[in-house]
TINU-981396 format. One line per 2 residues: number of its first residue (from 0); their letters; for each residue x negated, y negated, z negated of N, C-alpha, C, O. Coordinates in pm, 1 decimal, decimal comma. Each point is the difference from the previous one (the first is absolute). Layout:
N
NUM> A> X/Y/Z/X/Y/Z/X/Y/Z/X/Y/Z; ...
This chain:
174
0> MY> -15391,3/644,4/-17762,8/63,9/73,3/-107,8/4,9/149,5/30,6/-28,8/83,1/-86,2; 65,8/-49,7/211,2/7,6/140,1/40,2/-136,2/68,1/-15,2/-9,2/112,5/-49,1
2> FY> -96,1/-182,2/91,8/-135,4/53,8/-9,7/-36,4/29,1/-144,8/-59,4/103,7/-29,5; 94,5/-194,3/-60,8/-27,8/17,1/-142,2/73,3/122,5/-55,3/-56,9/76,4/-78,0
4> IE> 181,7/-57,8/117,8/78,1/117,1/-44,4/-64,7/128,0/50,6/-8,3/98,3/-73,6; -37,3/-98,2/197,3/-66,5/118,0/55,1/-128,2/32,5/-76,4/-29,3/116,8/-25,3
6> IL> -46,0/-218,2/-10,9/-122,7/21,0/-78,5/35,4/59,7/-136,1/-66,2/93,2/-45,7; 169,5/-145,7/-19,1/42,9/54,3/-129,4/44,5/146,1/13,3/-30,0/82,2/-86,5
8> KQ> 101,0/-50,6/193,8/43,6/138,9/22,0/-121,1/91,3/18,7/-2,5/111,4/-52,5; -97,1/-157,7/126,6/-121,3/79,3/19,7/-73,7/22,0/-131,1/-49,9/109,5/-25,9
10> RL> 43,0/-211,7/-55,9/-66,3/13,1/-130,5/75,2/97,6/-89,2/-61,0/82,7/-67,7; 192,7/-92,2/67,7/81,2/91,5/-79,4/-17,5/143,8/48,6/-10,8/92,1/-80,9
12> DA> 8,1/-72,8/212,6/-23,9/133,4/55,0/-136,6/54,1/-42,6/-12,7/117,6/-34,0; -88,4/-203,3/36,0/-134,8/41,5/-40,3/-4,1/38,7/-147,9/-63,0/99,1/-37,0
14> IN> 130,0/-177,0/-46,6/6,3/32,7/-143,5/72,6/131,9/-20,9/-43,4/83,4/-79,4; 154,0/-64,7/150,6/75,0/124,2/-13,1/-84,1/119,6/47,0/1,0/105,4/-63,5
16> QL> -72,5/-121,8/172,8/-84,5/109,0/51,2/-108,9/35,0/-101,0/-30,9/117,5/-19,4; -27,4/-218,2/-44,8/-100,5/23,0/-103,7/61,8/75,1/-117,5/-60,8/92,7/-53,6
18> RV> 181,5/-132,4/13,4/70,5/65,9/-111,0/25,3/147,1/32,5/-22,0/87,1/-84,2; 68,0/-59,6/205,6/27,4/138,6/40,7/-130,2/79,8/7,2/-4,4/114,9/-44,1
20> SR> -100,4/-174,0/98,5/-130,0/69,1/8,7/-52,3/38,1/-138,1/-47,5/111,6/-20,8; 56,6/-205,6/-73,3/-44,9/28,9/-137,0/85,4/108,7/-64,5/-51,5/86,9/-70,4
22> AL> 181,4/-92,3/94,6/89,6/101,1/-56,3/-32,7/137,4/57,4/-6,5/98,0/-74,2; -14,1/-90,0/205,0/-32,1/128,0/62,9/-131,5/56,3/-53,8/-12,8/121,1/-18,3
24> AA> -83,6/-207,4/-6,8/-129,4/44,6/-53,1/14,9/61,6/-138,6/-78,4/87,1/-37,7; 178,4/-131,5/-38,6/20,9/51,1/-135,7/91,0/123,5/-4,1/14,6/62,7/-104,9
26> MR> 46,2/-28,1/218,4/94,2/113,1/3,2/-71,1/132,4/24,3/-105,1/5,6/63,8; 165,4/100,9/-116,6/-47,2/135,0/30,9/20,9/25,5/149,5/88,9/-60,2/60,1
28> PD> -168,4/147,6/0,8/14,9/27,9/143,7/140,9/46,8/38,9/50,7/-39,5/105,0; 12,9/122,8/-187,8/135,0/46,2/33,0/100,3/-114,5/-5,8/92,4/-5,4/81,2
30> FQ> -109,6/-86,4/-176,5/86,0/-117,5/-11,3/-19,6/-90,0/122,6/96,9/-51,4/55,9; -222,9/32,7/-14,7/-30,8/-78,7/119,9/68,4/59,5/122,6/54,3/-72,4/83,4
32> HV> -57,7/205,3/-73,7/58,8/70,4/114,4/150,2/-26,7/8,8/51,0/-36,5/105,9; 19,0/54,8/-216,8/144,2/-23,7/-2,6/29,4/-147,3/26,1/88,5/-32,9/79,0
34> YS> -162,0/-54,8/-144,7/19,3/-144,9/14,3/-14,0/-43,5/146,1/79,0/-80,4/49,4; -179,5/133,7/18,4/-23,5/-43,2/138,0/95,9/64,4/99,7/25,9/-57,4/105,8
36> LL> 27,4/175,8/-137,7/86,3/68,4/96,9/148,1/-34,7/-12,1/75,1/20,7/95,3; -31,3/-72,6/-209,1/143,1/-29,4/-15,1/55,1/-90,7/110,1/106,4/30,8/53,7
38> PT> -172,3/-140,3/-17,1/55,7/-79,8/109,8/11,8/80,3/130,3/97,6/-14,4/73,6; -195,1/96,8/-46,4/1,6/82,6/120,9/117,8/96,4/-2,6/66,9/20,2/101,4
40> LL> -41,8/39,4/-217,8/109,4/96,3/-12,2/136,8/-66,3/9,1/97,1/63,4/41,4; -88,6/-190,0/-79,5/125,5/-73,7/15,5/15,5/-53,6/142,6/112,0/-19,2/47,4
42> HF> -222,1/-4,5/19,2/4,6/-54,2/135,6/35,8/107,1/103,9/73,4/-27,0/95,1; -125,2/147,2/-113,8/22,2/108,1/95,9/96,3/102,8/-58,3/10,9/14,5/-121,8
44> HH> 58,4/56,3/209,6/90,2/107,1/-43,1/-23,2/117,6/93,0/42,3/-1,6/115,6; -110,4/104,4/-167,1/-39,3/113,5/83,4/1,6/126,1/-85,7/-32,8/-6,3/-118,4
46> PM> 70,3/121,7/176,0/8,5/124,5/-78,2/-129,6/40,6/-70,7/4,9/71,8/-99,9; -119,1/-115,8/149,3/-127,9/37,5/-62,3/-38,5/-93,2/-115,2/-101,0/22,9/-66,5
48> LP> 179,9/-127,0/42,4/-34,6/-97,8/-103,5/84,1/20,6/-125,3/118,0/33,9/9,5; -177,6/-54,0/-127,1/79,1/3,2/-123,7/113,8/-102,4/8,3/-16,8/-108,3/55,9
50> GY> 132,2/144,1/-112,2/114,8/-89,4/0,1/91,4/18,2/120,0/95,6/-75,6/17,6; -124,4/175,3/64,8/81,3/20,3/120,4/135,9/60,3/-34,2/9,7/92,7/-80,5
52> LD> 94,2/-146,2/142,4/135,2/54,9/-8,2/43,4/33,5/142,3/-28,9/-74,9/93,4; 97,3/186,0/-77,0/45,5/41,1/132,5/128,6/-74,6/35,4/106,2/60,1/16,0
54> SI> -118,4/-190,7/-4,3/113,2/-85,5/37,0/-55,6/-134,4/43,5/-120,9/-22,5/-3,8; 208,9/-65,5/44,4/-41,9/-134,1/40,5/-20,7/-83,4/-126,5/93,9/-25,4/-75,4
56> VP> -218,0/-16,3/53,9/-36,4/-76,1/-119,0/-64,9/-131,2/44,7/-92,3/1,3/81,4; 140,0/-114,3/-134,1/-66,3/-126,4/34,2/-146,8/5,5/-42,7/-31,5/41,0/-111,7
58> HG> -55,1/-81,2/199,0/-142,3/-4,1/-31,1/-64,3/-109,0/83,2/57,5/-46,6/98,3; -175,0/7,1/-137,3/-72,1/-105,9/68,2/-5,9/-123,6/-87,3/102,6/-47,8/-48,5
60> IC> -222,9/-3,9/28,5/-22,8/-120,2/-80,2/-33,2/-114,2/95,7/-85,8/13,9/87,1; 153,6/-125,0/-103,8/-23,4/-116,9/86,3/-148,4/-36,2/5,8/-64,8/-19,1/-102,9
62> FY> 13,4/10,1/222,5/-136,9/-44,1/27,2/-107,9/85,2/-67,9/-111,3/-47,2/-23,0; 144,6/172,0/-8,7/-97,0/90,1/-62,6/-91,3/59,4/106,6/46,1/43,8/105,4
64> VP> -174,2/-42,8/-133,8/-98,5/63,2/86,9/-86,6/88,0/-89,6/-65,0/-50,7/-91,4; 63,0/182,6/116,1/-83,1/88,3/-83,4/-146,9/-40,4/6,5/-50,7/-39,0/105,2
66> DE> -17,5/49,2/-221,0/-143,4/-29,1/-1,3/-76,0/122,4/51,9/60,8/99,6/39,2; -191,7/-107,6/-39,4/-82,0/106,3/57,0/21,3/134,2/-71,9/11,3/104,0/64,9
68> TQ> -6,0/-106,5/-197,7/21,7/122,1/-77,8/135,5/61,3/32,2/11,1/121,2/18,4; 90,7/-204,1/-11,7/134,5/48,5/29,5/8,7/54,7/141,9/64,4/102,4/22,3
70> RT> -128,7/-169,4/75,0/-0,2/49,0/138,8/-71,9/133,9/10,0/44,4/89,5/72,0; -156,3/-75,6/-144,6/-73,3/127,2/0,0/88,2/111,3/-54,8/5,0/109,2/56,7
72> WL> 64,7/-136,5/-166,9/90,1/98,8/-60,3/109,7/39,2/98,7/29,9/118,3/15,9; 30,3/-217,7/50,7/104,4/27,5/99,2/-55,5/78,5/119,3/65,9/90,5/51,3
74> ND> -186,8/-125,2/-7,5/-62,4/71,9/111,5/-28,4/144,9/-36,7/17,5/89,5/82,7; -61,5/-65,3/-207,1/-23,8/137,3/-45,4/128,3/82,2/5,6/-0,8/115,3/43,0
76> IG> 110,7/-175,7/-86,9/129,2/69,2/6,0/40,5/20,6/145,7/52,2/105,4/36,3; -76,6/-206,3/46,8/29,8/11,6/142,3/-78,1/112,2/65,7/52,6/69,9/86,6
78> CQ> -178,9/-51,8/-127,2/-81,0/110,2/54,2/58,1/135,2/-39,4/-1,1/94,0/79,5; 52,0/-84,1/-203,1/63,4/124,6/-44,0/123,9/30,2/83,2/31,5/116,1/26,0
80> LG> 38,5/-221,5/15,7/121,4/15,7/80,2/-29,8/20,6/147,1/80,5/57,5/73,2; -196,0/-104,3/-30,5/-31,5/2,5/141,1/57,8/-121,1/72,3/-3,3/-5,9/122,9
82> AA> 55,9/-90,4/-197,4/55,3/-123,0/58,1/-8,6/-111,0/-103,8/11,4/24,6/-120,1; -31,4/-144,9/167,1/-10,3/-114,1/-91,3/137,2/-38,2/-55,0/102,4/20,9/65,2
84> IA> -101,8/-76,7/-185,5/122,5/-53,3/-58,9/26,6/-134,7/66,4/-88,9/-84,8/8,0; 211,3/65,9/39,4/35,3/-121,1/75,1/-16,3/-124,7/-86,2/46,8/-5,2/-113,7
86> IL> -113,0/-93,4/169,1/-19,4/-128,9/-67,5/121,7/-87,8/29,9/41,5/-13,2/115,1; 14,9/-46,4/-220,2/115,5/-88,6/15,4/-45,5/-136,7/49,1/-113,5/-41,8/-23,1
88> NN> 204,6/-27,0/91,6/-34,6/-135,7/43,8/-4,3/-93,3/-120,4/67,4/22,2/-100,6; -147,8/-126,5/113,3/-10,1/-99,7/-106,3/117,1/-96,1/11,5/42,6/-31,8/111,0
90> GE> 8,4/-13,5/-219,7/111,2/-93,5/1,9/99,5/35,0/-108,0/-35,6/60,6/-101,1; 159,9/-98,5/122,0/102,2/23,3/-101,3/27,4/149,2/-15,6/28,9/69,9/97,1
92> QP> -38,6/-23,5/-219,2/20,9/140,3/-34,2/94,0/5,2/-120,0/26,2/-103,0/-62,0; 25,5/223,2/27,9/90,5/10,0/-115,5/-64,1/-35,7/-133,9/68,5/-49,6/-89,4
94> IT> -198,1/73,7/74,2/-69,3/-28,1/-126,3/-75,9/-131,3/16,2/-82,7/-14,3/90,1; 111,6/-80,9/-177,9/-63,2/-132,1/12,4/-131,4/-10,3/-76,5/-83,5/-84,2/32,9
96> GV> 63,7/168,1/-134,3/-124,4/-5,2/-75,2/-8,3/109,4/-103,9/101,7/51,4/-46,5; -224,9/-16,0/10,2/-28,2/100,1/-102,9/-96,9/-66,0/-97,0/-107,3/-45,6/39,5
98> YS> 146,0/40,8/-167,9/-77,2/-74,6/-98,5/-35,7/87,9/-119,1/83,9/73,7/-51,9; -208,2/-82,4/9,9/-45,8/69,9/-118,9/28,1/-88,8/-120,1/-44,1/-114,9/-4,8
100> MG> 116,9/167,8/-91,2/36,5/-77,3/-118,8/-56,8/70,4/-123,8/-66,4/103,0/11,6; 91,9/-157,1/-125,6/-44,6/63,1/-124,1/-148,8/-12,8/-19,1/-60,3/-99,3/40,4
102> SA> 0,1/200,7/-102,7/-141,4/-10,4/-36,5/-95,5/19,5/117,2/-114,0/-46,1/-5,9; 158,1/113,8/112,8/-89,6/18,7/114,6/-42,1/-136,7/52,2/82,5/-90,2/14,8
104> SS> -208,6/76,2/12,2/-58,9/-124,8/49,3/-0,8/-110,3/-105,4/-11,0/-117,8/34,0; 22,5/154,3/-160,6/-5,0/-101,1/-106,1/-101,9/41,5/-104,9/-58,2/108,2/7,2
106> IG> 37,9/-194,5/-103,1/-95,1/28,4/-107,2/47,9/115,0/-88,5/-80,1/61,8/-70,2; 210,5/-33,0/73,1/55,6/107,3/-82,1/-14,8/138,4/60,1/39,1/98,8/-62,1
108> QN> -94,4/-90,1/180,7/-15,5/129,3/66,8/-103,2/85,9/-71,9/-105,3/-48,4/-41,3; 137,3/176,3/27,3/-96,5/94,5/-56,5/17,5/135,3/67,5/82,8/14,3/90,0
110> AN> -159,4/83,8/-132,3/1,4/131,8/64,5/135,4/68,3/-9,4/29,0/88,9/80,2; 54,8/-127,8/-175,8/131,1/63,0/-16,0/114,6/-83,9/56,4/116,6/33,2/-21,2
112> SD> -147,7/-140,1/91,8/104,2/-87,4/53,7/83,8/71,9/104,6/-48,4/85,8/73,8; 176,1/-123,6/-70,0/85,4/49,2/106,7/-1,3/-102,7/112,6/-64,7/-104,2/-10,1
114> LD> 135,5/134,5/115,6/5,2/-87,7/115,5/144,3/-43,0/20,8/83,6/79,6/42,9; -54,5/-205,5/-73,2/134,2/-55,4/18,2/1,9/-77,2/131,0/-76,7/-94,3/19,3
116> IW> 165,1/135,7/69,9/8,1/-59,5/132,9/137,6/-60,1/19,5/101,2/64,0/-28,6; -97,5/-185,7/76,9/125,5/-62,8/40,8/0,9/-1,2/151,9/-87,8/-58,5/63,3
118> MC> 187,0/123,2/-6,0/14,9/8,1/143,8/122,0/-83,6/38,4/113,3/36,4/-31,6; -136,9/-147,7/99,6/109,6/-89,6/39,7/45,5/35,4/141,2/-81,6/22,9/89,3
120> HQ> 213,3/-19,0/-71,1/54,2/32,7/131,9/92,7/-110,4/48,0/43,5/-85,3/-77,4; -14,7/88,9/205,9/87,9/-98,2/61,7/140,6/10,0/-57,8/44,7/109,1/-35,4
122> SW> 23,8/-219,7/25,8/136,4/-0,8/-53,0/99,8/58,7/99,5/113,5/30,3/-36,9; -154,9/-14,1/162,9/91,8/54,3/99,8/9,5/152,7/-0,4/76,2/56,4/78,5
124> LN> -151,3/11,3/-164,6/15,8/145,6/-9,3/137,2/32,1/-59,5/42,9/-63,8/-96,0; 25,5/163,1/153,5/130,3/38,3/-55,5/-19,5/96,9/-117,3/-112,4/41,3/-28,6
126> DE> 221,2/-5,7/-38,3/-6,9/85,4/-119,6/-66,7/134,0/28,5/-80,9/46,7/-80,2; 113,3/15,6/192,8/-59,2/129,7/34,3/-149,8/-13,3/24,3/-77,3/85,2/-43,8
128> ER> 35,8/-189,6/112,0/-142,5/-21,1/26,3/-75,7/-24,8/-130,6/-109,8/52,5/-18,7; 167,1/-131,3/-70,7/-63,6/-23,3/-131,1/-10,2/130,4/-78,6/-101,2/25,8/-65,2
130> AQ> 206,5/56,7/71,5/-2,0/128,3/-71,4/-109,1/91,0/56,7/-69,5/67,5/-76,0; 53,8/-65,0/207,2/-105,3/81,9/61,6/-138,7/-50,6/-39,3/-90,2/79,1/-27,4
132> LQ> 74,3/-209,4/25,0/-128,0/-58,8/-40,6/-30,8/33,7/-145,5/-115,0/27,3/-34,4; 217,2/-29,2/-51,1/-19,5/37,2/-140,5/-37,6/147,2/-13,1/-83,6/35,3/-83,1
134> RK> 144,8/50,9/164,6/-36,2/143,2/-1,9/-146,4/18,7/39,2/-72,4/77,4/-62,7; 29,9/-148,1/165,8/-140,3/7,2/42,1/-91,4/-44,4/-114,5/-102,9/62,7/-25,3
136> CR> 140,0/-170,1/-43,5/-80,1/-49,1/-112,7/-6,7/103,5/-111,7/-105,4/17,5/-61,2; 215,3/50,7/33,8/-0,7/104,9/-103,3/-98,2/110,6/37,1/-73,8/49,6/-85,1
138> LL> 73,5/-11,2/212,9/-94,9/102,5/44,4/-144,0/-48,2/-13,8/-88,3/77,4/-36,9; 64,8/-203,7/66,3/-135,2/-54,9/-15,2/-41,2/-5,1/-146,5/-117,1/20,0/-32,3
140> EQ> 212,0/-46,6/-56,2/-30,2/2,3/-143,6/-39,4/140,7/-44,6/-86,3/16,1/-86,2; 148,9/84,5/144,5/-30,4/138,8/-36,7/-133,9/44,7/57,5/-60,6/94,5/-50,4
142> WQ> 14,2/-161,4/155,1/-128,3/30,8/62,2/-109,1/-59,8/-86,9/-42,1/-113,9/20,3; -3,0/192,2/-117,3/-102,5/-48,7/-92,4/-129,1/75,7/23,6/-1,0/122,6/11,9
144> ID> -105,0/-195,7/-5,7/-131,2/60,0/15,1/-70,5/-11,6/-133,7/-23,1/-110,6/-48,9; -11,1/223,2/-10,4/-74,4/2,3/-126,0/59,1/-92,5/-105,6/-73,0/-69,9/-70,4
146> GV> 205,3/70,1/59,9/64,9/-73,3/-107,5/9,9/-150,1/16,9/18,5/-71,4/-98,5; -30,5/21,2/221,4/21,4/-142,7/21,8/151,0/-21,8/-0,3/69,3/37,4/94,6
148> WT> -20,0/-97,5/-200,7/143,2/-20,1/-19,9/42,4/-124,6/76,4/-54,5/-108,1/-22,5; 151,5/122,3/113,0/44,0/-110,6/84,3/149,1/-25,2/-19,5/79,7/93,8/-1,8
150> LI> -42,7/-220,4/-12,8/139,8/-41,1/-6,3/22,9/-101,5/110,5/-75,5/-96,3/13,1; 180,6/117,8/67,2/29,5/-91,8/109,5/137,4/-60,9/-23,8/99,5/70,9/-15,0
152> FV> -96,2/-203,7/11,7/124,7/-72,8/-16,9/39,2/-57,4/135,2/-80,8/-66,0/65,3; 204,0/90,7/-23,1/49,3/-47,6/128,5/80,8/-127,4/-23,6/98,0/0,4/-74,5
154> IT> -140,0/-108,6/138,3/60,0/-131,6/-23,7/32,3/-64,4/134,6/-80,5/7,0/92,9; 196,5/-69,2/-81,7/30,2/-71,7/124,3/-85,0/-126,2/8,3/-36,4/-59,2/-101,6
156> KT> 6,2/20,3/222,0/-80,5/-120,0/24,4/64,8/-122,2/-64,7/-69,3/-86,0/-54,2; 200,9/78,7/59,9/70,6/-116,4/-55,3/-18,0/-8,0/-150,2/-21,8/-108,3/-54,1
158> VA> 30,7/220,7/-13,3/-16,0/1,3/-145,6/-139,9/-47,8/-35,9/-16,5/-82,4/-90,0; -83,7/133,5/159,6/-138,0/-39,1/-29,1/-23,5/-148,1/30,0/-64,7/-69,7/-78,2
160> SE> 117,2/21,7/191,0/-25,0/-139,7/36,3/76,6/-98,3/-87,9/-42,6/-114,5/-15,8; 153,8/156,9/-41,1/75,2/-87,2/-90,2/-50,0/10,5/-143,8/58,1/-58,3/-91,6
162> KK> -166,3/133,3/73,0/-63,4/18,1/-130,2/95,7/58,5/-102,8/-2,8/-37,0/-117,3; 86,8/128,2/162,4/90,2/68,9/-91,1/-62,1/131,2/-47,5/67,9/81,8/-62,1
164> IT> -194,0/-61,8/90,4/-64,7/126,0/-28,9/-26,4/22,0/-149,0/-40,1/109,5/-39,4; 61,8/-210,3/-43,0/-23,3/18,3/-143,0/115,6/75,4/-66,4/-18,7/58,8/-106,6
166> AL> 135,1/-59,5/166,3/116,3/67,8/-57,6/4,5/143,4/50,7/20,9/23,3/119,0; -40,3/72,1/-208,2/-4,5/139,1/41,3/122,8/48,2/76,3/-17,3/79,9/92,1
168> PS> 140,3/-121,9/-123,0/113,4/47,8/76,9/-8,2/-32,2/149,2/60,8/70,6/80,5; -134,0/-174,8/-41,4/-11,0/-33,8/142,2/-105,2/85,3/70,7/-11,7/-5,3/122,4
170> VS> -65,1/84,0/-198,4/-101,7/86,0/57,9/58,3/139,0/14,2/52,7/57,0/-95,6; -62,7/-3,3/215,4/51,9/133,5/25,1/-115,2/98,7/-10,9/-89,6/-0,4/84,4
172> YC> 90,5/83,2/-184,9/-106,9/96,6/-23,7/19,7/121,2/88,9/110,2/53,9/10,4; -217,7/-11,9/53,3/13,8/120,7/82,1/-75,6/115,9/-58,9/0,9/109,4/56,4
């Protein structure tokens, strides 16, 4: 039974990867750039990166590993600094997942589509940490490249896992 579940998970991952690949192929280059860098910007917190706040801000996505494009971008910034940006350890982090919602990656996507992102965080973040994370998200929303409109919704992991995400009052907009 376990083996069968693993095969189904692999198939689902493959379908999702195909869906994302097709969506990226249909996106404008600036939209692709923002789409691919948002997880990186939520995972790292550094003065040279968009979304930086001069305070302690929860950052890091559970089990996130930057892809080749994201690593190249980070290395370029590291070269400008003369030092590499510190890589976080893999494992439990404040951010549990980053999800593209709305028309992005769907048949409804077009050249004028915005980017709706749901960022789920651990339920153990306190009020101040959630507020700092929301401030970072607001800064990332303001970081627009050639008019790529981005909206980031901050949601606790518990709300998302209990499928309460359909009720707007349970979604904290940043």
